[in-house]
N, C-alpha and C positions, 0 to 999 in steps of 0.2 A: 694475643689469641688471633688466629687467622680468620679471615672472613668465612671460609668454608666451615670451620668449627662453630662459629657464631650462628651461621645459618642452620646447622644441624641441631644445635641447642634450641633455637627458636622453634624449629619444626617439631621437636620432641615436646616442648611446652604446649604448643598449640594442639598437638594430638592428644595430650593428657586432658586439656580443657574440653575438647570436643567429646571425649569419652565420658567425662563427668556430666557434661551438658545433656547427653542423650539418656542418662539414667532416669528412670521413672520412680518417683517417690510413692510408697504404698505401705501396706502392712502384710505381715505373714502370720499364719497360724500353722498347725501341723495336724496330720492325720496318722493313724497307727496301722500296722499291718493287719490284715493281709492287703497287699497292693494290687492283687488281681482278683477278679477281672478289672480291666480298665477300659475307658471309652475308646482309647486309641488302639490298644493292642490285644484286647480280649484277655485270654489266659496266658499270653506270652509275657513273662516278667522282663523288666528293664532295669533290674537292680534296685538300689535304694536311694540313689541321688536323683530323685524324681519330684515332680510338682504337678498338682492339679490346678489348672488355670481358671480364672473367672470367665464368665460368659463372653465378655468383650474380647479378651485375649484369645480365648479358645476358638472363637469364630467358626463354629460348625466343623470342628476337627481340623481346620487348616493349620492350627498351631502344633498338632501332633508331631513329636520328634524335635521340635525347636529346642535349642539350648539357651538358657538364661544364666547370667552371672548375678548372684544375689548377695547383698551385703547388709548386715544388721546396722542400723543407724541409731537405735535407742529403744528404750522401753515405752510401754503404753500404760503401765499401772504402777502404783506405789509399792506393791508387794515385792516386785523385783525391779528396782529403779535403774539398775545398770546391767542388763542381761547380755550385752554383746561381748563376743569373744575376740573381736578384731580380725576376723577372717572373712573371706569371700568364698562362695561355693559356686559350682556350675551344676545346674539341674536340667533335666529333660522333661518336657511336657508329655504326660502320659494319660491325663484324665481331665475331666471337667469338674470344677468345684461349684455345684449348683447354688450353694448358699453364700458364695463369696461376693463381696462388694466389687465394684469395677476397678478398684486399686489394690485388690487383695490377692495373694497367692496362698495356696495351701500346700506346704512342703511336707515331704515324708518326715516322720519323726527323727530319723537318722540325719537327714539334711539339716533340719532345724537345729538339732543338738550340736552340729558342727559350728554354727555361727552364733548361737545364743543358748542361754540357760532355759531348758524346756519348762521349768517352773513358771516362767513368764507367761507362757500360753499364747501370747500375741506380742509381736514386736513391730517397730517401724523399720522399713527396709528401703533400699534403692535396688532396682534391678534393670538389667539391660540385656539385649541379645548379644 
């Protein structure tokens, strides 16, 4: 294997590690329609791949429109011990979740259902911009 090929492989491995290192561990719940009005866009809909952010992340509307990649990492209750579907999703911040903890996201019902069994209600996640 040539030195250029080795360098490219090493670069790709480091890039993957950096991507994982920047993920934030937290939890996700979901909310149900109607998704308007929202704190960010009023009565303008933004589809269903959306998220309401916690106070810290929302930061006085500065997070409006930001996209996050979210991945289910496990269950939080014995009722549904393995809720994850093995997918990641991209969601856009459209609202504030006033009741969310500082590590929590409130996904739309449709977004939650793409990565986990909705019967779980709450899941462990990793998310990153």
